[in-house]
C-alpha positions as CSV (number, residue, x, y, z in Angstrom):
1,M,10.0,0.7,-69.7
2,G,7.2,2.6,-71.0
3,G,5.8,5.2,-68.7
4,S,4.4,8.7,-68.6
5,L,5.1,12.0,-67.0
6,D,3.6,12.8,-63.7
7,P,1.0,15.4,-64.6
8,K,1.7,17.5,-61.5
9,N,5.5,17.4,-61.2
10,G,6.5,16.2,-64.6
11,I,8.7,13.4,-63.1
12,Y,8.9,9.9,-64.6
13,M,7.2,7.4,-62.2
14,G,7.3,4.3,-64.3
15,N,4.6,1.7,-64.9
16,W,2.3,0.3,-62.3
17,G,4.3,-2.0,-60.0
18,D,7.6,-0.5,-61.3
19,M,7.4,3.0,-60.0
20,G,10.9,3.9,-61.2
21,C,12.6,3.1,-57.9
22,T,15.7,0.9,-58.4
23,T,16.1,-2.1,-56.2
24,P,18.2,-1.3,-53.1
25,Q,21.8,-2.3,-53.4
26,R,24.4,-3.2,-50.8
27,I,22.0,-4.0,-48.0
28,A,23.3,-6.7,-45.7
29,S,21.1,-8.6,-43.4
30,Y,22.3,-11.1,-40.8
31,S,20.4,-13.7,-39.0
32,I,21.0,-16.7,-36.8
33,S,19.3,-20.0,-37.1
34,P,16.7,-20.7,-34.4
35,N,18.5,-23.9,-33.4
36,R,21.7,-22.0,-32.8
37,Q,20.1,-19.5,-30.4
38,R,20.2,-20.0,-26.7
39,P,17.3,-18.1,-25.2
40,L,17.9,-19.4,-21.7
41,A,21.7,-19.0,-21.7
42,G,22.9,-18.2,-18.2
43,T,19.4,-18.2,-16.7
44,F,20.0,-20.8,-14.0
45,H,23.3,-19.3,-13.0
46,A,21.9,-15.8,-12.8
47,A,18.8,-17.0,-11.0
48,I,20.8,-18.6,-8.2
49,F,23.1,-15.6,-7.6
50,N,20.4,-13.0,-8.1
51,T,18.1,-14.7,-5.6
52,F,21.0,-14.9,-3.1
53,R,21.7,-11.2,-3.6
54,R,18.1,-10.1,-3.2
55,C,17.6,-12.2,-0.1
56,R,20.8,-10.9,1.5
57,H,19.6,-7.3,0.9
58,Q,16.1,-7.9,2.3
59,V,17.0,-10.0,5.4
60,L,17.1,-7.0,7.8
61,Y,13.6,-6.0,6.7
62,V,12.1,-9.5,7.1
63,V,13.8,-11.3,10.0
64,P,13.4,-8.8,12.9
65,P,9.6,-8.6,12.6
66,F,9.4,-12.4,12.5
67,V,11.7,-12.8,15.5
68,A,9.6,-10.2,17.4
69,A,6.3,-12.0,16.4
70,Y,7.7,-15.4,17.4
71,A,8.9,-14.0,20.8
72,A,5.5,-12.4,21.5
73,M,3.6,-15.6,20.4
74,N,5.9,-17.8,22.5
75,W,5.4,-15.6,25.6
76,A,1.6,-15.6,25.1
77,I,1.4,-19.4,24.8
78,E,3.5,-19.9,27.9
79,R,1.5,-17.3,29.8
80,N,-1.8,-19.0,28.7
81,E,-0.5,-22.4,29.8
82,Y,0.6,-21.0,33.1
83,L,-2.8,-19.3,33.8
84,N,-4.7,-22.4,32.9
85,S,-2.5,-24.6,35.2
86,K,-3.2,-25.3,38.9
87,P,-0.5,-23.0,40.2
88,G,-1.5,-20.2,37.8
89,R,-5.1,-20.3,38.9
90,L,-4.1,-20.2,42.5
91,A,-1.7,-17.3,42.0
92,E,-4.1,-15.2,39.9
93,A,-7.4,-16.0,41.7
94,G,-6.0,-15.8,45.2
95,D,-8.4,-13.0,46.0
96,E,-11.6,-15.0,45.6
């Protein structure tokens, strides 16, 4: 391993590509094969129960406005049908 002194610090650096750093020892790396991984493990089970939980918590924010809107629309349709019927015209236009 021929090398030279570092002109600034006087420390041996080694040849180009071999800068005097020893190879790292005792480094363990673990991996799992891609065909052994389960990226969607528990997805469907969690989706069912998570959807149920979220709907249960939001029902009081969504249902009352829909019930009120349905009741108002139903009243308006019935009132319109009554006013456009023969008895409704006679009751409302009795002054003419």
